[in-house]
C-alpha positions as a printed Julia matrix, in Angstrom:
676×3 Matrix{Float64}:
 59.53  -105.41   31.1
 56.62  -104.52   33.44
 57.1   -107.47   35.63
 60.67  -106.78   35.99
 62.78  -108.55   32.92
 66.21  -107.44   32.95
 67.16  -106.1    29.19
 70.91  -106.27   29.93
 70.96  -110.06   30.54
 73.16  -111.62   27.34
 72.29  -115.03   25.68
 74.8   -117.67   25.02
 75.73  -115.77   21.73
 76.82  -112.63   23.7
 73.9   -110.79   22.82
 71.7   -108.39   24.64
 67.81  -108.7    23.89
 68.38  -105.25   21.76
 71.5   -106.63   20.11
 69.41  -109.96   19.38
 66.4   -107.91   17.46
 69.25  -105.8    15.63
 70.87  -108.93   14.85
 67.84  -110.94   13.3
 65.3   -108.26   12.4
 62.43  -110.25   11.82
 58.97  -109.44   11.08
 58.07  -106.74   13.56
 61.6   -105.86   14.89
 60.92  -102.25   14.67
 58.05  -102.36   17.2
 59.46  -104.77   19.34
 62.63  -102.42   19.58
 60.67   -99.54   19.94
 58.96  -101.14   23.35
 62.43  -102.64   24.61
 63.88   -99.12   24.16
 60.88   -97.71   25.9
 61.12   -99.47   29.06
 65.11   -99.67   29.15
 66.71  -100.46   31.56
 64.17  -101.56   33.43
 62.86  -100.35   36.87
 64.81  -102.97   38.95
 67.97  -101.65   36.96
 67.27   -98.33   37.16
 66.9    -98.26   40.94
 69.76  -100.41   41.67
 72.26   -98.11   39.67
 74.69   -96.19   41.86
 73.3    -92.98   41.28
 69.57   -93.58   40.72
 68.14   -91.06   38.48
 64.49   -89.92   39.91
 63.08   -88.68   36.85
 63.55   -92.09   34.84
 62.38   -94.52   37.83
 59.19   -91.93   37.94
 58.83   -92.59   34.29
 59.12   -96.13   34.61
 56.63   -96.25   37.39
 53.92   -94.3    35.53
 54.35   -97.15   32.88
 52.93   -99.3    35.17
 56.33  -101.46   36.1
 55.76  -103.57   39.17
 57.74  -103.37   42.33
 57.24  -107.15   43.04
 58.57  -110.09   41.06
 59.67  -113.78   41.48
 63.37  -114.6    41.66
 63.81  -118.59   41.54
 61.06  -119.76   44.16
 60.84  -116.45   46.36
 59.13  -113.21   45.94
 61.16  -110.38   45.74
 59.99  -106.78   46.78
 62.04  -103.87   45.31
 61.08  -101.51   48.18
 62.33  -103.64   50.69
 65.61  -104.0    48.88
 66.09  -100.56   48.6
 65.19  -100.13   52.65
 68.2   -102.4    53.04
 70.58  -100.71   51.28
 72.42   -96.71   51.71
 69.53   -95.37   49.23
 68.01   -91.94   49.25
 64.76   -91.89   51.17
 62.9    -90.09   48.03
 63.48   -93.39   46.25
 61.55   -95.25   48.76
 58.97   -93.01   48.97
 58.69   -92.77   45.03
 58.02   -96.45   45.26
 55.97   -96.59   47.71
 53.65   -94.07   45.87
 53.11   -96.18   42.76
 53.56   -99.8    44.35
 49.88  -100.54   44.75
 48.46   -98.66   42.12
 50.78  -100.55   39.7
 49.91  -104.08   41.38
 46.17  -103.11   40.84
 46.59  -102.38   37.62
 48.32  -104.91   36.12
 45.68  -107.47   38.04
 43.04  -106.02   36.48
 44.88  -106.22   32.83
 45.08  -110.06   33.53
 41.38  -110.37   33.41
 41.42  -112.03   36.71
 37.85  -110.96   38.78
 38.95  -112.56   41.72
 41.87  -109.89   42.13
 39.12  -107.23   42.78
 37.7   -108.99   45.67
 41.23  -109.56   47.17
 41.88  -105.98   46.84
 38.73  -105.14   48.41
 39.26  -107.69   51.35
 42.77  -106.04   51.8
 41.41  -102.63   52.54
 44.11  -101.2    50.31
 42.11   -99.59   48.08
 42.63   -96.01   49.87
 46.48   -96.32   48.43
 45.33   -97.08   44.91
 44.56   -94.54   42.39
 41.76   -95.83   40.52
 42.09   -93.21   37.73
 45.83   -94.15   37.23
 46.82   -93.81   33.53
 49.32   -95.67   31.38
 51.77   -93.1    30.26
 53.53   -95.5    27.73
 50.21   -96.27   25.93
 50.33   -95.75   22.07
 47.1    -96.73   19.97
 49.2    -98.15   17.42
 52.94   -97.68   16.85
 54.22   -95.08   14.88
 50.68   -94.3    13.41
 49.67   -92.62   16.75
 51.44   -90.13   19.5
 52.09   -91.48   23.11
 48.78   -90.68   24.96
 48.47   -91.58   28.76
 45.49   -94.07   28.77
 42.98   -94.28   31.58
 43.04   -97.57   33.54
 39.05   -97.83   32.84
 39.81   -97.54   28.9
 42.21  -100.52   29.36
 39.64  -102.69   31.31
 36.89  -102.16   28.97
 39.47  -103.44   26.29
 39.63  -106.87   27.79
 36.03  -107.28   26.96
 34.77  -108.91   30.1
 31.3   -107.96   31.43
 31.69  -108.94   34.91
 35.27  -107.38   35.08
 33.98  -104.09   33.89
 30.99  -104.25   36.43
 33.38  -105.22   39.23
 35.45  -102.13   38.4
 32.81   -99.82   37.93
 31.72  -100.58   41.76
 35.11   -98.62   42.54
 34.03   -95.39   41.23
 36.37   -94.75   38.68
 36.25   -91.39   36.75
 34.06   -91.78   33.63
 34.64   -87.85   32.46
 38.45   -87.37   32.61
 39.43   -85.97   29.11
 41.08   -88.29   26.92
 41.97   -89.06   23.15
 44.83   -91.56   21.78
 45.0    -89.59   18.65
 46.91   -86.36   18.01
 45.01   -83.59   19.83
 44.96   -81.46   16.78
 43.26   -84.39   14.79
 40.96   -85.18   17.8
 40.63   -83.01   20.86
 40.68   -84.52   24.15
 37.16   -85.8    24.92
 35.35   -87.29   28.17
 36.55   -90.83   28.68
 32.78   -92.46   28.1
 32.6    -90.54   24.69
 35.62   -93.06   23.47
 32.64   -95.81   24.16
 31.11   -94.51   20.95
 34.46   -94.34   19.03
 34.51   -97.08   16.41
 38.63   -97.5    16.88
 38.11   -98.51   20.43
 34.74   -98.98   21.5
 34.14  -102.11   23.54
 33.25  -105.31   21.41
 30.25  -106.01   23.75
 27.27  -103.39   23.67
 26.57  -104.18   27.51
 29.91  -102.95   28.73
 29.07   -99.6    26.79
 25.69   -99.8    28.7
 27.08  -100.87   32.04
 29.65   -97.88   32.1
 27.0    -95.29   30.76
 25.0    -95.97   33.94
 27.42   -94.63   36.04
 28.28   -91.5    33.64
 27.33   -87.8    33.58
 25.55   -87.94   30.53
 25.18   -83.95   30.53
 28.91   -83.67   29.97
 30.0    -82.62   26.7
 32.78   -82.4    24.29
 34.5    -79.24   23.12
 31.6    -78.72   20.31
 28.94   -78.71   23.04
 27.76   -82.16   21.95
 26.23   -84.94   23.94
 27.46   -88.7    23.85
 24.5    -89.02   21.75
 25.36   -86.78   19.1
 28.73   -87.99   18.93
 27.48   -91.85   18.77
 25.18   -90.7    15.88
 28.08   -88.85   13.96
 30.41   -91.92   14.52
 27.61   -94.3    12.78
 27.09   -96.06   15.62
 24.7    -99.27   15.57
 20.96   -98.89   16.86
 21.9   -100.99   19.68
 24.31   -98.44   21.17
 22.06   -95.43   20.04
 19.33   -97.4    22.12
 21.63   -98.29   24.88
 22.56   -94.25   25.2
 18.79   -93.33   25.2
 17.92   -95.84   27.94
 20.68   -94.33   30.12
 18.53   -91.06   30.79
 20.33   -89.04   27.9
 18.7    -85.83   27.74
 17.48   -85.58   23.95
 16.53   -82.1    24.23
 20.22   -80.91   24.92
 21.63   -79.05   21.96
 25.09   -78.48   20.79
 27.0    -75.46   20.31
 25.26   -74.53   16.83
 21.73   -75.1    18.74
 20.9    -78.58   17.05
 19.29   -81.82   19.1
 20.29   -85.03   18.45
 17.03   -85.21   16.49
 18.3    -82.54   14.26
 21.52   -84.26   13.7
 19.54   -87.19   12.42
 17.93   -85.26    9.8
 21.34   -83.74    8.7
 22.82   -87.38    8.56
 19.64   -88.88    6.57
 19.31   -91.27    9.16
 15.99   -92.3     9.36
 16.7    -95.0    11.48
 18.1    -92.74   14.0
 15.11   -90.17   14.17
 12.62   -93.21   14.56
 14.63   -94.22   17.63
 14.49   -90.76   19.3
 10.96   -90.68   18.19
 10.27   -94.12   19.98
 12.07   -92.7    23.04
  9.44   -90.02   23.55
  6.48   -92.49   23.3
  8.1    -94.57   25.54
  8.38   -91.81   28.24
  4.66   -91.3    27.4
  3.69   -94.84   28.15
  5.69   -94.76   31.38
  3.85   -91.54   32.1
  7.32   -90.04   33.0
  6.03   -86.62   33.58
  9.16   -85.17   34.81
 11.07   -85.91   32.03
  8.4    -84.85   29.38
  8.03   -81.78   31.31
 12.05   -81.08   30.91
 11.55   -81.69   27.25
  8.77   -79.11   27.02
 10.5    -76.34   29.08
 13.62   -76.9    27.04
 12.04   -75.91   24.02
 12.15   -79.37   22.38
  9.82   -79.22   19.2
  9.19   -83.0    18.48
  7.3    -84.08   21.39
  4.51   -85.07   18.89
  5.24   -87.71   16.33
  5.23   -86.35   12.54
  3.08   -89.53   11.71
  0.71   -91.88   13.35
 -0.79   -89.05   15.62
 -3.77   -91.13   16.13
 -2.01   -94.08   17.74
 -0.06   -91.61   20.0
 -3.52   -90.29   20.93
 -4.37   -93.53   21.56
 -1.48   -94.28   23.74
 -1.9    -90.99   25.85
 -5.78   -91.83   26.38
 -5.17   -95.34   27.62
 -3.05   -94.04   30.14
 -5.81   -92.31   31.86
 -3.63   -89.62   33.23
 -5.02   -86.23   33.64
 -1.5    -84.66   34.48
 -0.23   -86.27   31.16
 -3.02   -85.26   29.08
 -2.8    -81.61   30.62
  1.02   -81.44   30.29
  1.01   -82.46   26.47
 -2.4    -80.14   25.82
 -0.47   -77.35   27.01
  2.84   -77.94   25.28
  2.7    -74.94   23.2
  1.02   -72.59   25.72
  3.79   -73.59   27.95
  6.88   -73.04   25.69
  5.33   -69.56   24.62
  5.39   -68.65   28.41
  9.1    -69.77   28.61
  9.93   -67.56   25.51
  8.0    -64.85   27.18
  9.78   -65.28   30.73
 13.26   -64.97   28.63
 12.26   -61.9    27.04
 11.56   -60.41   30.19
 15.06   -61.68   31.68
 16.67   -59.73   28.95
 14.83   -56.5    29.32
 14.93   -56.69   32.93
 11.52   -56.08   33.6
 11.87   -57.83   37.43
  8.26   -56.93   38.43
  6.44   -59.23   35.38
  8.84   -61.85   35.54
  8.16   -62.32   39.22
  4.56   -62.28   38.71
  4.92   -64.85   35.73
  7.26   -67.22   37.46
  6.67   -70.3    39.22
  8.76   -73.38   40.16
  8.26   -75.62   37.51
  9.96   -72.91   34.92
 13.34   -73.11   37.11
 14.38   -75.55   34.55
 13.28   -73.64   31.3
 16.13   -73.0    28.75
 16.7    -71.55   25.56
 18.36   -72.74   22.34
 21.54   -71.71   23.62
 20.92   -73.78   26.73
 20.71   -70.85   29.12
 18.56   -70.68   32.15
 16.75   -67.46   32.76
 19.71   -66.65   35.75
 22.04   -67.12   32.79
 20.25   -64.46   30.73
 19.56   -61.75   33.81
 23.38   -62.08   34.31
 24.42   -61.69   30.77
 22.5    -58.58   30.27
 22.98   -57.19   33.85
 26.02   -55.05   32.62
 24.54   -53.34   29.8
 25.41   -55.65   27.23
 24.76   -54.74   23.74
 21.52   -57.02   22.57
 18.84   -57.02   20.02
 15.94   -54.91   21.53
 13.1    -57.08   22.53
  9.43   -57.2    20.86
  6.93   -54.89   21.94
  4.3    -56.52   24.39
  1.53   -56.89   21.19
  4.38   -58.79   19.77
  5.21   -56.65   16.68
  8.87   -57.18   15.49
 11.2    -53.99   16.2
 12.62   -52.36   12.88
 16.37   -52.36   12.28
 18.67   -50.09   10.88
 18.23   -51.3     7.24
 14.48   -50.79    7.38
 13.74   -47.17    8.75
 15.82   -46.76   11.8
 17.1    -43.18   12.49
 20.86   -43.27   13.05
 22.87   -40.58   14.3
 26.56   -39.61   13.82
 27.3    -40.91   17.13
 25.37   -44.22   15.77
 22.61   -44.09   18.16
 20.06   -46.2    17.13
 16.14   -45.38   17.4
 13.93   -48.13   16.88
 10.25   -48.18   16.65
  8.49   -50.6    18.77
  5.35   -48.53   19.25
  1.57   -49.58   18.69
 -1.74   -48.04   18.43
 -2.12   -48.91   22.08
 -0.76   -46.2    24.49
 -0.98   -48.49   27.61
  0.83   -51.48   26.11
  3.97   -49.48   24.15
  7.29   -47.7    24.51
  9.93   -46.36   22.49
 13.09   -46.62   23.61
 16.76   -45.18   22.69
 19.58   -47.91   23.18
 23.1    -46.61   23.57
 25.52   -48.88   24.96
 22.67   -51.2    26.24
 20.77   -48.39   28.66
 17.61   -46.9    28.11
 17.43   -43.03   27.92
 14.32   -40.46   28.15
 13.62   -38.86   24.99
 11.56   -35.55   24.61
  8.46   -35.24   23.18
  9.66   -32.92   20.49
 12.48   -35.03   18.87
 11.64   -36.38   15.55
  8.4    -35.4    15.46
  8.15   -36.09   11.73
  9.44   -39.66   10.48
  8.63   -43.15   11.39
  8.06   -42.0    15.18
  5.25   -39.82   14.2
  2.6    -42.5    14.88
  4.22   -43.24   18.43
  3.35   -39.46   19.81
  1.6    -41.16   22.84
  4.04   -43.48   23.34
  6.66   -40.62   23.14
  4.9    -38.83   25.74
  4.3    -41.58   28.08
  8.14   -42.56   27.9
  9.61   -39.18   28.44
  7.19   -38.86   31.64
  7.01   -42.19   33.01
 10.39   -43.73   32.5
 10.08   -46.02   34.94
  8.08   -48.48   32.8
 11.59   -48.92   31.0
 13.74   -49.34   34.09
 15.73   -52.26   33.8
 16.51   -54.15   37.06
 18.46   -57.55   36.12
 20.42   -57.47   39.53
 16.94   -57.7    41.19
 15.92   -60.49   38.62
 19.43   -62.34   39.88
 18.61   -61.75   43.57
 15.0    -63.41   43.17
 16.2    -66.56   41.31
 19.29   -67.52   43.49
 17.3    -67.14   46.81
 13.92   -68.76   45.34
 15.44   -71.28   42.84
 19.18   -72.11   44.02
 18.94   -74.98   41.35
 19.58   -72.73   38.89
 23.19   -71.9    40.12
 24.56   -75.38   38.8
 22.58   -75.41   35.59
 24.79   -75.13   32.56
 24.56   -73.9    28.9
 25.5    -75.46   25.85
 29.06   -74.86   26.14
 28.86   -76.3    29.83
 29.05   -72.95   31.5
 27.36   -72.06   34.65
 26.01   -68.71   35.85
 29.16   -68.0    37.55
 30.83   -68.57   34.31
 28.79   -66.06   32.7
 29.38   -63.44   35.3
 33.11   -63.27   34.62
 32.34   -63.64   31.03
 29.87   -60.64   30.66
 31.78   -58.57   33.26
 28.8    -58.46   35.88
 29.13   -56.3    38.67
 31.04   -57.31   41.71
 27.84   -57.51   43.71
 26.62   -60.03   41.15
 29.59   -62.05   41.32
 29.76   -61.77   45.06
 25.98   -62.86   45.42
 26.33   -65.97   43.02
 29.71   -67.17   44.64
 28.31   -66.62   48.13
 25.07   -68.42   47.57
 26.93   -71.41   46.54
 27.56   -71.77   43.26
 30.04   -74.26   42.03
 33.2    -72.48   41.58
 34.76   -75.99   40.06
 32.5    -76.71   37.56
 34.49   -76.87   34.22
 33.09   -75.96   30.72
 34.0    -77.72   27.39
 37.12   -76.03   27.2
 38.25   -77.02   30.55
 37.95   -73.5    32.32
 36.44   -73.16   35.73
 34.65   -69.61   36.03
 37.83   -67.85   37.56
 39.45   -68.54   34.34
 37.42   -66.01   33.03
 38.42   -63.06   35.29
 39.84   -60.49   33.15
 42.08   -59.28   35.86
 43.99   -62.63   36.09
 44.0    -63.65   32.55
 44.54   -60.54   31.1
 42.4    -58.68   28.32
 43.79   -60.39   25.22
 43.29   -63.79   26.7
 39.83   -62.78   27.71
 38.56   -61.68   24.8
 39.79   -64.76   23.03
 38.55   -67.16   25.82
 35.07   -65.22   25.79
 34.59   -65.48   22.1
 32.66   -68.71   21.66
 30.19   -67.54   24.5
 29.56   -64.11   22.93
 28.9    -65.51   19.22
 26.47   -68.27   20.64
 23.42   -66.43   19.59
 24.95   -65.68   16.17
 26.15   -68.94   15.92
 22.71   -70.39   16.61
 20.96   -68.01   14.41
 23.52   -68.67   11.39
 22.78   -72.44   11.38
 18.9    -72.54   11.98
 18.69   -70.07    9.13
 21.15   -71.33    6.78
 22.2    -67.84    6.79
 25.69   -68.14    5.12
 24.71   -70.2     1.88
 21.72   -68.17    1.38
 23.66   -64.73    1.51
 26.27   -65.75   -0.53
 24.09   -67.24   -3.31
 22.31   -64.01   -2.85
 25.69   -61.86   -3.52
 26.69   -63.96   -6.2
 22.99   -63.58   -8.22
 23.17   -59.73   -7.26
 19.48   -60.58   -5.56
 19.47   -57.14   -3.64
 15.89   -58.05   -2.39
 16.81   -61.12   -1.08
 20.16   -59.59    0.73
 17.73   -56.94    2.25
 15.72   -59.68    3.85
 18.75   -61.43    5.12
 20.65   -58.43    6.69
 18.19   -57.2     9.12
 18.28   -60.14   11.59
 22.01   -60.54   11.0
 22.35   -56.91   12.22
 20.41   -57.73   15.49
 22.88   -60.49   16.34
 25.59   -58.01   15.62
 27.14   -60.32   12.92
 27.72   -58.07   10.19
 31.59   -58.1    10.65
 31.72   -61.73   10.33
 30.41   -61.26    6.72
 32.09   -57.71    6.03
 34.39   -59.68    3.17
 31.21   -60.42    1.18
 31.68   -56.35   -0.06
 34.77   -57.42   -2.03
 32.53   -60.49   -3.69
 30.26   -57.57   -4.56
 32.65   -55.25   -6.31
 34.6    -58.06   -8.25
 30.96   -59.39   -9.54
 29.77   -55.6   -10.47
 27.02   -55.38   -8.15
 27.87   -51.89   -6.66
 24.37   -50.98   -5.49
 24.59   -54.21   -3.56
 28.03   -53.06   -1.92
 26.4    -49.44   -1.35
 23.44   -51.12    0.43
 25.57   -53.43    2.81
 28.29   -50.15    3.65
 24.93   -48.08    4.57
 23.74   -51.35    6.82
 26.87   -51.0     8.84
 29.14   -53.79    7.29
 32.63   -52.7     8.1
 34.88   -50.96    5.26
 38.13   -51.09    6.53
 38.85   -54.6     5.15
 41.67   -56.15    3.06
 41.78   -58.65    0.49
 44.69   -60.53   -1.03
 44.07   -61.25   -4.75
 47.48   -63.02   -5.23
 47.73   -66.48   -3.51
 51.13   -67.11   -1.64
 52.99   -70.53   -2.47
 53.7    -72.34    0.63
 56.93   -73.55   -0.89
 58.26   -70.28   -1.78
 60.73   -69.04    1.16
 59.54   -65.58    0.91
 55.9    -66.45    1.38
 56.47   -68.84    4.03
 58.26   -66.04    5.92
 55.62   -63.55    5.31
 57.92   -61.42    3.55
 56.8    -61.63   -0.12
 55.69   -58.92   -2.45
 52.24   -60.2    -2.62
 50.06   -57.16   -1.57
 46.48   -56.95   -0.15
 44.0    -54.47   -1.54
 41.67   -52.28    0.67
 38.21   -51.98   -0.1
 38.37   -48.61   -1.05
 41.39   -49.15   -3.58
 38.91   -51.82   -5.02
 36.36   -49.67   -5.25
 38.36   -46.86   -6.82
 40.02   -49.57   -9.34
 36.37   -50.29  -10.75
 35.24   -46.9   -10.7
 32.58   -46.97   -8.02
 33.02   -43.28   -7.1
 29.86   -42.98   -4.85
 30.91   -46.23   -2.51
 34.48   -44.43   -2.38
 32.86   -41.21   -1.15
 30.58   -43.59    1.09
 33.59   -45.05    2.62
 35.61   -41.92    3.21
 32.85   -40.33    4.69
 32.65   -43.44    7.32
 36.32   -43.05    8.03
 35.96   -39.6     8.97
 33.11   -39.74   11.22
 33.72   -43.5    12.88
 37.29   -45.17   13.4
 36.96   -48.45   12.39
 39.0    -51.7    13.37
 40.98   -53.39   10.36
 40.21   -57.09    9.88
 42.98   -59.39    8.99
């Protein structure tokens, strides 16, 4: 059908191909009929009919139907025949648009290497779309939907390394989003991710290695995972994992939950994967690849040194006889501590100290969310609510559950004082801004020991002045490379400027300095797609939510918080809950676990519920105790009589009067948003 066969011709029995299939119904007849009808009536018949349908014609052209065929001993060209007839010019232009691309695609599918050279010599490549897609493609009839397949995927399926190598010289796009499954089951991923899909990967691992050589390995899937992590999750062979490692993949790259490929190998309990990754680091040491080793250190990779056989590793380092290598490895811990300090300074906006400690090598520093210092400065430049940083002596801040003073207006006073009056400040945070506080305020209580600190803060408030904009200007001017760095979700600093509603001054500075405004994140959004004025407030809040929750998600994953928290709630272990809640509050994650209040009441742990409410867990929440039946029409229409119970009602039902009074007092003081 692609090559010009006519499905309207009849055989000696007077039946067309479709009628013949339906008459005999031999094994596989349904699939044959499916494909025949998909290409019916054929490109040539569609063009030559009395009233050509341009939509049908373009659809068949997008199915890679040829405009040239052999009739008898002569070559017939459909475009030339249309020129000689009184046909609309639009049809001619349509044929001209696709003719070279379709010829190229079908010549590649023939598996003949010489065709690539012929196309190069003919200099017709400028008229060919190398990234053309076959819009008729189905991975398997019936079980899979129609999914446009890029030409590169069709070429590697032929399983000829030389052909793939020749095609890769034409520079096809290896990152175009593609999936052959339903998007609900498998969201579209960068094309080269399909190289590690067991269903459609090349049979020859050398083909995989060849394509990966020209792929942008920094591209991630929708979960922020690199192709290395994807390959491990798919259970790929050691050969494929080794090919990916040798292609230059960044093993320090983390996914949306802050996990590296090595972390995934431990979760999968694949010691062979872990050994391959550790061996890759040793190979970098053997090659004395200082640039990549330093990148691992600056990105807080914590498995540079092997867990076992450290003596062998030390011998390898000593044999290299490189002072730079020895110094880099010796200073790994101090360098990473310096990186963490720079991020703290960027968070609190201490521009003077950051500029003093900054140097060119730290421009590539990343935190566990993949953010650069520029990302952090932008994130906190508009007074975004954050956890208060540690004091300069390393003391941890106090939290609401452990001694903070909370006023009726929810102004949180946090004690970060120390005995040294020269290294301490006490700060009042409200909406992310510092305020001066009179020395006489809260003379007693947890702030009494910080009297000198209060005096210094109220009289010399300049020590706490935040200058995030100054940091941004400095980093952009001195280290423009940062403008192209992306976090674990593929978001650039310009993405962050829109996501965190930075000032127009900051947006203009980043945009005009040369930031790539067309960089797409893992959700296929460019920075402008996060513009609140363009997309509307509701869409804006939905789109930015994964980024806003990035720190919280990483914290929950690292600490295994959810499992530990629910186990403590189930057991009524209030001491364990008191240990778990403070860091959750620092990451503003209490609203995600407010439903645990119902679990407390259902299990009879009233004191535990009181503690969670006091800590700030939302109380205007509801639970449906009767489960809906999706087969029931009224339930399906959400018009059933299954009621929801509020937390206050549940507390009343079980006689928790103290909790009821606490909830009523909270609702009088602070209106809360109900959870669905």
